C-alpha positions as CSV (number, residue, x, y, z in Angstrom):
1,M,100.6,106.4,92.5
2,E,97.6,104.3,91.7
3,L,97.6,101.1,89.7
4,T,94.6,100.0,87.9
5,L,94.5,96.8,85.5
6,E,92.5,96.1,82.4
7,T,92.3,92.9,80.6
8,R,91.7,93.0,76.7
9,D,91.1,89.5,75.4
10,D,94.6,88.0,76.9
11,V,96.2,91.0,77.3
12,C,96.6,93.1,80.0
13,I,96.7,96.5,80.2
14,V,98.4,98.5,83.6
15,H,97.7,101.9,84.0
16,I,99.9,103.7,86.3
17,S,98.5,107.3,87.1
18,D,101.7,108.9,88.4
19,D,105.9,109.0,88.8
20,I,107.5,106.0,90.2
21,T,109.7,106.8,93.1
22,T,111.8,104.9,95.5
23,D,109.0,105.9,98.1
24,G,106.8,103.5,95.8
25,I,108.8,101.3,94.0
26,Q,107.7,98.4,96.8
27,D,104.1,99.3,95.8
28,F,105.0,98.9,92.5
29,S,106.8,95.4,92.5
30,A,104.0,93.8,94.6
31,F,101.9,94.9,92.6
32,M,103.2,93.4,89.1
33,K,104.4,90.7,90.7
34,E,101.0,89.9,92.5
35,Q,98.4,91.0,90.5
36,V,99.9,91.2,87.1
37,L,102.3,88.2,87.0
38,A,100.6,85.7,88.2
39,N,97.6,86.1,86.2
40,H,99.1,87.2,82.9
41,S,102.1,87.0,80.6
42,R,100.9,89.3,78.0
43,I,101.7,92.9,79.6
44,I,101.2,96.6,78.2
45,L,102.2,99.5,80.8
46,D,100.7,102.2,79.5
47,M,102.7,104.8,80.8
48,I,100.9,108.1,79.4
49,D,100.7,109.9,82.8
50,I,104.4,109.6,84.0
51,D,106.5,112.0,84.0
52,Y,109.4,110.4,86.1
53,F,110.5,106.9,87.3
54,C,113.3,105.8,89.3
55,S,116.3,103.7,88.5
56,S,114.7,100.9,90.5
57,A,111.8,100.7,88.6
58,Y,113.7,99.7,85.6
59,G,114.6,96.9,87.8
60,V,111.3,95.7,88.2
61,I,110.0,96.3,84.8
62,L,113.1,94.3,83.4
63,R,112.2,91.4,85.7
64,C,108.6,91.6,84.7
65,L,109.7,91.3,81.2
66,E,112.0,88.3,81.9
67,E,108.8,86.6,83.8
68,A,106.8,87.0,80.7
69,R,108.6,86.2,78.2
70,G,109.7,83.0,80.0
71,K,105.7,82.3,80.1
72,G,106.0,82.8,76.4
73,G,104.8,86.1,76.6
74,D,105.7,89.4,76.5
75,L,106.0,92.7,78.1
76,V,105.9,96.6,76.2
77,L,105.7,99.7,77.1
78,A,103.4,102.2,75.5
79,N,102.8,106.4,75.4
């Protein structure tokens, strides 16, 4: 799994290049916390290249959503 950031205006777009499995959940969680939520509250997760993500990824996404909304932003899923 490869994660990359793109910023447009005040929106952070996270491109996820492959499935999120239990093997990669720690990396996904750390990336979202350290790279994304530390600097952004308006987030788009671009999921066009994902065929599968594990149930733990749901938890990470929900925690990120709660934190983004707590900062006055939002998190949305695209594609």
